[in-house]
N, C-alpha and C positions, 0 to 999 in steps of 0.2 A: 265562220270557219269554213265556208264553202260546202257544207253538207247539203245534199239534195234530199229534201223530206217530202217531195211531191207524192211518192208512192204511199206514204203514211197518211196522206190527207186526200185520198181518192173519193171518199164518200162524205156527204154532209154529216156534221157532228163528229167526224174523226178528229182526234186530238193528238198532238205531238208535244212532249215535254223533253227538253234537253237533259243530258246526264247530270248537269250541275243543278237542275231544277230552278234555273233562273229565268227561263222563258217558256211560255206555253203558246202553241199555235192551234187554233180551232178553225176547222172549215165550217163557217157559219151558214153558208148556202152554196148553191152551185157557182155563184159569182163573187163570193166574198170570204175573206178570212179575218180572224181577229188574233192579234199577237199581244200577249199580256206579259209584261216584265215583272220581276220580283219587286221592283221599286214602285209599282202601281201604275206605271205608264202603259197605255194600251194604244195600239194602232189598228184601225179597221181599214182593210183594203177591199175595194169593190170595183169590178170592171163592168162597164155598161157601154154599149155601142162602141167598143174598142177604145174607151177612155178609162184610165185608172183614176179612181177617186180615193183619197185618204182622209180619214178622220183620226185625229190624235187627241187623246184624253190624258190630262195630267193631274196628279194630286195637287191640292192647294199649296203644299210645301214648295212647289216649283214656281209659284207666282213671282214675277219680276226677274226670273232667272233664265229666260229663254230669249232667243233672237233668231233671225234668219227667216226661213219660209214659214215657221210656225208662229211668228210674231213675238211680242215680248210678254204676253200673258199678264197684263196689268189692269184688265177690265176696261181699257180705253181703246176701242177698235180703230180710232182715228190715227193712232201712232204705231200701228203694227207693221206697216210696210216700209221698213227702213232697210236700205241697201247695204251691201257689204262695206261701202265707203261712207255710210252715214246719211245718204240722201233720203229724205222723207217723201214717199209717193202718196198720191191721193187715192184712197180706197174706193172712191166713186167714179174714177176715170179708168175705163177699160185699157186704154193705151198705157197708162202709168202702171196698172196692175201687171201687164205683160212685161214692161220694162223692169219692174221690181223683180219678177221671177228670173228674167234674163240676167240681172245683176248678180244673182247667186249661182249662175251656171258655172260648172267646173270646166276649165279649159281642157281641150284634148291633150 
């Protein structure tokens, strides 16, 4: 909704909960936050050396129901890198990993 909550998360362990109580954001450390949704999905965001790192945790009920940059969550890591057009990329090949990410890039 475009709400800036940065003032509410100025200190480590500060917590923000939206009015509908469907999302909670916790300042886990100086460089990280954890966002927890009512459906059990959580996203941890960490910044290190100017690079953002995301970790997404999903409840088991989402198995096989995801796609895109988070993979397909079917316990087979060799088929997670599927582009928007269905191309399967090799998770052991750095060039292909980059191309996979670029395939999901939103055009300007």
